[in-house]
TIVO-2410 file (N, C-alpha, C; in nm, 3 decimals):
# residues 88
REC num residu      c1      c2      c3 atome chaine
REC   1      M   3.139   8.061  -4.469     N      A
REC   1      M   3.127   8.132  -4.360    CA      A
REC   1      M   3.142   8.079  -4.272     C      A
REC   2      N   3.144   8.052  -4.163     N      A
REC   2      N   3.114   8.060  -3.965    CA      A
REC   2      N   3.233   8.016  -3.950     C      A
REC   3      D   3.392   8.029  -4.020     N      A
REC   3      D   3.502   7.928  -3.999    CA      A
REC   3      D   3.534   8.077  -3.919     C      A
REC   4      H   3.545   8.087  -3.771     N      A
REC   4      H   3.557   8.199  -3.693    CA      A
REC   4      H   3.669   8.211  -3.613     C      A
REC   5      S   3.775   8.113  -3.660     N      A
REC   5      S   3.926   8.127  -3.625    CA      A
REC   5      S   3.961   8.237  -3.685     C      A
REC   6      T   3.913   8.303  -3.799     N      A
REC   6      T   3.983   8.413  -3.844    CA      A
REC   6      T   3.942   8.492  -3.774     C      A
REC   7      C   3.893   8.519  -3.739     N      A
REC   7      C   3.895   8.609  -3.638    CA      A
REC   7      C   3.966   8.602  -3.509     C      A
REC   8      D   3.954   8.531  -3.457     N      A
REC   8      D   4.034   8.481  -3.350    CA      A
REC   8      D   4.175   8.586  -3.353     C      A
REC   9      P   4.203   8.588  -3.226     N      A
REC   9      P   4.285   8.727  -3.222    CA      A
REC   9      P   4.413   8.605  -3.238     C      A
REC  10      R   4.368   8.484  -3.117     N      A
REC  10      R   4.508   8.389  -3.093    CA      A
REC  10      R   4.548   8.311  -3.187     C      A
REC  11      N   4.454   8.345  -3.343     N      A
REC  11      N   4.510   8.249  -3.426    CA      A
REC  11      N   4.599   8.338  -3.571     C      A
REC  12      K   4.649   8.463  -3.538     N      A
REC  12      K   4.656   8.560  -3.621    CA      A
REC  12      K   4.793   8.590  -3.629     C      A
REC  13      A   4.871   8.572  -3.780     N      A
REC  13      A   5.017   8.523  -3.758    CA      A
REC  13      A   5.088   8.669  -3.790     C      A
REC  14      Y   5.207   8.626  -3.690     N      A
REC  14      Y   5.273   8.783  -3.743    CA      A
REC  14      Y   5.429   8.747  -3.790     C      A
REC  15      K   5.528   8.759  -3.761     N      A
REC  15      K   5.652   8.809  -3.823    CA      A
REC  15      K   5.673   8.627  -3.882     C      A
REC  16      N   5.684   8.562  -4.010     N      A
REC  16      N   5.772   8.492  -4.007    CA      A
REC  16      N   5.644   8.393  -3.990     C      A
REC  17      G   5.501   8.401  -3.987     N      A
REC  17      G   5.366   8.304  -3.980    CA      A
REC  17      G   5.383   8.258  -3.790     C      A
REC  18      K   5.409   8.322  -3.686     N      A
REC  18      K   5.457   8.262  -3.562    CA      A
REC  18      K   5.292   8.331  -3.554     C      A
REC  19      T   5.280   8.263  -3.419     N      A
REC  19      T   5.062   8.279  -3.322    CA      A
REC  19      T   5.203   8.390  -3.225     C      A
REC  20      F   5.116   8.476  -3.172     N      A
REC  20      F   5.174   8.543  -3.047    CA      A
REC  20      F   5.194   8.488  -2.903     C      A
REC  21      E   5.123   8.348  -2.910     N      A
REC  21      E   5.188   8.249  -2.769    CA      A
REC  21      E   5.347   8.173  -2.842     C      A
REC  22      E   5.321   8.203  -2.979     N      A
REC  22      E   5.467   8.147  -3.040    CA      A
REC  22      E   5.599   8.243  -2.985     C      A
REC  23      C   5.530   8.369  -3.075     N      A
REC  23      C   5.601   8.521  -3.006    CA      A
REC  23      C   5.622   8.496  -2.855     C      A
REC  24      K   5.576   8.491  -2.752     N      A
REC  24      K   5.567   8.521  -2.588    CA      A
REC  24      K   5.663   8.402  -2.569     C      A
REC  25      V   5.663   8.339  -2.631     N      A
REC  25      V   5.794   8.205  -2.630    CA      A
REC  25      V   5.940   8.217  -2.671     C      A
REC  26      E   5.898   8.316  -2.775     N      A
REC  26      E   6.066   8.328  -2.764    CA      A
REC  26      E   6.113   8.440  -2.711     C      A
REC  27      A   6.008   8.553  -2.637     N      A
REC  27      A   6.031   8.647  -2.603    CA      A
REC  27      A   6.101   8.642  -2.399     C      A
REC  28      R   6.035   8.514  -2.422     N      A
REC  28      R   6.090   8.455  -2.276    CA      A
REC  28      R   6.234   8.413  -2.270     C      A
REC  29      K   6.211   8.282  -2.387     N      A
REC  29      K   6.389   8.311  -2.380    CA      A
REC  29      K   6.465   8.380  -2.356     C      A
REC  30      A   6.426   8.481  -2.448     N      A
REC  30      A   6.564   8.616  -2.546    CA      A
REC  30      A   6.548   8.602  -2.368     C      A
REC  31      S   6.474   8.703  -2.308     N      A
REC  31      S   6.508   8.796  -2.142    CA      A
REC  31      S   6.559   8.685  -2.101     C      A
REC  32      S   6.574   8.555  -2.115     N      A
REC  32      S   6.640   8.473  -1.990    CA      A
REC  32      S   6.777   8.481  -2.029     C      A
REC  33      F   6.814   8.457  -2.156     N      A
REC  33      F   6.941   8.507  -2.178    CA      A
REC  33      F   7.035   8.616  -2.189     C      A
REC  34      L   6.916   8.717  -2.231     N      A
REC  34      L   6.968   8.868  -2.177    CA      A
REC  34      L   6.980   8.905  -2.032     C      A
REC  35      S   6.948   8.830  -1.955     N      A
REC  35      S   6.937   8.790  -1.808    CA      A
REC  35      S   7.087   8.795  -1.757     C      A
REC  36      E   7.107   8.696  -1.820     N      A
REC  36      E   7.270   8.633  -1.816    CA      A
REC  36      E   7.393   8.744  -1.840     C      A
REC  37      E   7.322   8.812  -1.943     N      A
REC  37      E   7.456   8.928  -2.031    CA      A
REC  37      E   7.408   9.075  -1.959     C      A
REC  38      I   7.269   9.060  -1.906     N      A
REC  38      I   7.291   9.205  -1.775    CA      A
REC  38      I   7.353   9.179  -1.640     C      A
REC  39      S   7.391   9.000  -1.660     N      A
REC  39      S   7.484   9.000  -1.507    CA      A
REC  39      S   7.630   9.036  -1.521     C      A
REC  40      L   7.671   8.979  -1.686     N      A
REC  40      L   7.827   8.976  -1.690    CA      A
REC  40      L   7.810   9.138  -1.689     C      A
REC  41      Y   7.732   9.222  -1.843     N      A
REC  41      Y   7.800   9.337  -1.840    CA      A
REC  41      Y   7.715   9.435  -1.757     C      A
REC  42      S   7.633   9.430  -1.647     N      A
REC  42      S   7.578   9.521  -1.614    CA      A
REC  42      S   7.474   9.616  -1.698     C      A
REC  43      E   7.460   9.634  -1.826     N      A
REC  43      E   7.374   9.665  -1.892    CA      A
REC  43      E   7.365   9.645  -2.052     C      A
REC  44      I   7.297   9.659  -2.156     N      A
REC  44      I   7.242   9.596  -2.198    CA      A
REC  44      I   7.116   9.697  -2.290     C      A
REC  45      S   7.200   9.716  -2.427     N      A
REC  45      S   7.110   9.852  -2.533    CA      A
REC  45      S   7.005   9.789  -2.588     C      A
REC  46      W   6.892   9.842  -2.663     N      A
REC  46      W   6.776   9.826  -2.681    CA      A
REC  46      W   6.829   9.767  -2.806     C      A
REC  47      N   6.922   9.800  -2.868     N      A
REC  47      N   6.998   9.784  -3.030    CA      A
REC  47      N   7.052   9.629  -3.016     C      A
REC  48      R   7.083   9.565  -2.906     N      A
REC  48      R   7.156   9.453  -2.837    CA      A
REC  48      R   6.971   9.351  -2.869     C      A
REC  49      I   6.887   9.434  -2.793     N      A
REC  49      I   6.775   9.322  -2.774    CA      A
REC  49      I   6.673   9.299  -2.865     C      A
REC  50      L   6.673   9.428  -2.999     N      A
REC  50      L   6.652   9.391  -3.120    CA      A
REC  50      L   6.744   9.319  -3.221     C      A
REC  51      E   6.832   9.269  -3.191     N      A
REC  51      E   6.923   9.187  -3.281    CA      A
REC  51      E   6.899   9.064  -3.202     C      A
REC  52      I   6.892   8.971  -3.118     N      A
REC  52      I   6.856   8.890  -3.005    CA      A
REC  52      I   6.705   8.874  -3.117     C      A
REC  53      S   6.576   8.955  -3.115     N      A
REC  53      S   6.452   8.929  -3.130    CA      A
REC  53      S   6.480   8.914  -3.272     C      A
REC  54      H   6.584   8.925  -3.326     N      A
REC  54      H   6.564   8.926  -3.528    CA      A
REC  54      H   6.440   9.038  -3.551     C      A
REC  55      H   6.502   9.141  -3.504     N      A
REC  55      H   6.442   9.244  -3.534    CA      A
REC  55      H   6.242   9.224  -3.554     C      A
REC  56      D   6.201   9.161  -3.483     N      A
REC  56      D   6.062   9.136  -3.468    CA      A
REC  56      D   5.979   9.223  -3.371     C      A
REC  57      E   5.955   9.297  -3.400     N      A
REC  57      E   5.912   9.431  -3.318    CA      A
REC  57      E   5.800   9.358  -3.197     C      A
REC  58      I   5.767   9.266  -3.240     N      A
REC  58      I   5.612   9.221  -3.117    CA      A
REC  58      I   5.669   9.074  -3.042     C      A
REC  59      V   5.820   9.049  -3.038     N      A
REC  59      V   5.913   8.967  -2.938    CA      A
REC  59      V   5.993   9.053  -2.909     C      A
REC  60      Y   6.022   9.182  -2.968     N      A
REC  60      Y   6.140   9.299  -2.861    CA      A
REC  60      Y   6.034   9.347  -2.804     C      A
REC  61      K   5.938   9.378  -2.795     N      A
REC  61      K   5.851   9.450  -2.775    CA      A
REC  61      K   5.766   9.355  -2.576     C      A
REC  62      L   5.771   9.247  -2.574     N      A
REC  62      L   5.698   9.136  -2.490    CA      A
REC  62      L   5.878   9.108  -2.454     C      A
REC  63      T   6.043   9.094  -2.501     N      A
REC  63      T   6.096   9.057  -2.418    CA      A
REC  63      T   6.100   9.217  -2.327     C      A
REC  64      L   6.136   9.360  -2.353     N      A
REC  64      L   6.106   9.468  -2.295    CA      A
REC  64      L   6.023   9.425  -2.155     C      A
REC  65      K   5.911   9.385  -2.202     N      A
REC  65      K   5.820   9.381  -2.081    CA      A
REC  65      K   5.815   9.235  -1.925     C      A
REC  66      F   5.933   9.150  -2.091     N      A
REC  66      F   5.959   9.018  -1.992    CA      A
REC  66      F   6.057   9.090  -1.857     C      A
REC  67      L   6.169   9.123  -1.953     N      A
REC  67      L   6.261   9.164  -1.879    CA      A
REC  67      L   6.256   9.333  -1.712     C      A
REC  68      R   6.108   9.353  -1.752     N      A
REC  68      R   6.116   9.468  -1.628    CA      A
REC  68      R   6.006   9.379  -1.584     C      A
REC  69      E   5.933   9.277  -1.590     N      A
REC  69      E   5.934   9.184  -1.498    CA      A
REC  69      E   5.967   9.142  -1.402     C      A
REC  70      L   6.102   9.108  -1.456     N      A
REC  70      L   6.251   9.058  -1.401    CA      A
REC  70      L   6.286   9.117  -1.327     C      A
REC  71      G   6.280   9.271  -1.311     N      A
REC  71      G   6.311   9.337  -1.171    CA      A
REC  71      G   6.405   9.416  -1.246     C      A
REC  72      Y   6.453   9.424  -1.399     N      A
REC  72      Y   6.594   9.506  -1.433    CA      A
REC  72      Y   6.512   9.672  -1.468     C      A
REC  73      D   6.523   9.759  -1.538     N      A
REC  73      D   6.501   9.906  -1.520    CA      A
REC  73      D   6.554   9.900  -1.674     C      A
REC  74      I   6.453   9.880  -1.747     N      A
REC  74      I   6.446   9.873  -1.904    CA      A
REC  74      I   6.498  10.052  -2.043     C      A
REC  75      G   6.499  10.130  -1.837     N      A
REC  75      G   6.526  10.287  -1.914    CA      A
REC  75      G   6.419  10.327  -2.003     C      A
REC  76      N   6.416  10.434  -2.097     N      A
REC  76      N   6.349  10.467  -2.232    CA      A
REC  76      N   6.389  10.564  -2.278     C      A
REC  77      Y   6.311  10.621  -2.327     N      A
REC  77      Y   6.413  10.725  -2.525    CA      A
REC  77      Y   6.513  10.776  -2.470     C      A
REC  78      N   6.561  10.819  -2.362     N      A
REC  78      N   6.689  10.912  -2.323    CA      A
REC  78      N   6.784  10.848  -2.292     C      A
REC  79      T   6.738  10.649  -2.244     N      A
REC  79      T   6.889  10.575  -2.166    CA      A
REC  79      T   6.816  10.436  -2.244     C      A
REC  80      P   6.799  10.426  -2.396     N      A
REC  80      P   6.779  10.305  -2.407    CA      A
REC  80      P   6.858  10.214  -2.379     C      A
REC  81      R   6.829  10.181  -2.325     N      A
REC  81      R   6.911  10.064  -2.226    CA      A
REC  81      R   6.917   9.948  -2.092     C      A
REC  82      V   6.840   9.800  -2.082     N      A
REC  82      V   6.844   9.770  -1.966    CA      A
REC  82      V   6.947   9.751  -1.847     C      A
REC  83      T   6.918   9.767  -1.744     N      A
REC  83      T   7.023   9.766  -1.636    CA      A
REC  83      T   6.967   9.737  -1.502     C      A
REC  84      K   7.059   9.657  -1.443     N      A
REC  84      K   6.992   9.606  -1.292    CA      A
REC  84      K   6.917   9.722  -1.233     C      A
REC  85      R   6.827   9.703  -1.180     N      A
REC  85      R   6.784   9.785  -1.058    CA      A
REC  85      R   6.793   9.807  -0.918     C      A
REC  86      I   6.836   9.925  -0.942     N      A
REC  86      I   6.922   9.988  -0.810    CA      A
REC  86      I   6.778   9.950  -0.640     C      A
REC  87      E   6.846   9.890  -0.589     N      A
REC  87      E   6.738   9.858  -0.473    CA      A
REC  87      E   6.759   9.998  -0.334     C      A
REC  88      L   6.702  10.009  -0.325     N      A
REC  88      L   6.722  10.114  -0.152    CA      A
REC  88      L   6.723  10.003  -0.036     C      A
***
């Protein structure tokens, strides 16, 4: 009864039994890979990110977050694509 690990959010299993930390690692790898694609093609669609994240919602959202942290414009629902941020 005193097993507190079941209440610990860090131990929650997400899609395919991954922890949140494993999802973050996967998203960092995906954002690094996609950063190279953006350099080549100047933009990628949100659908491409969804494919790379294997339709895992947590990894998808974290990937968008990490791309934004890297300085990319992640768009919005009107422009669902990631592009290089234009600096003035």
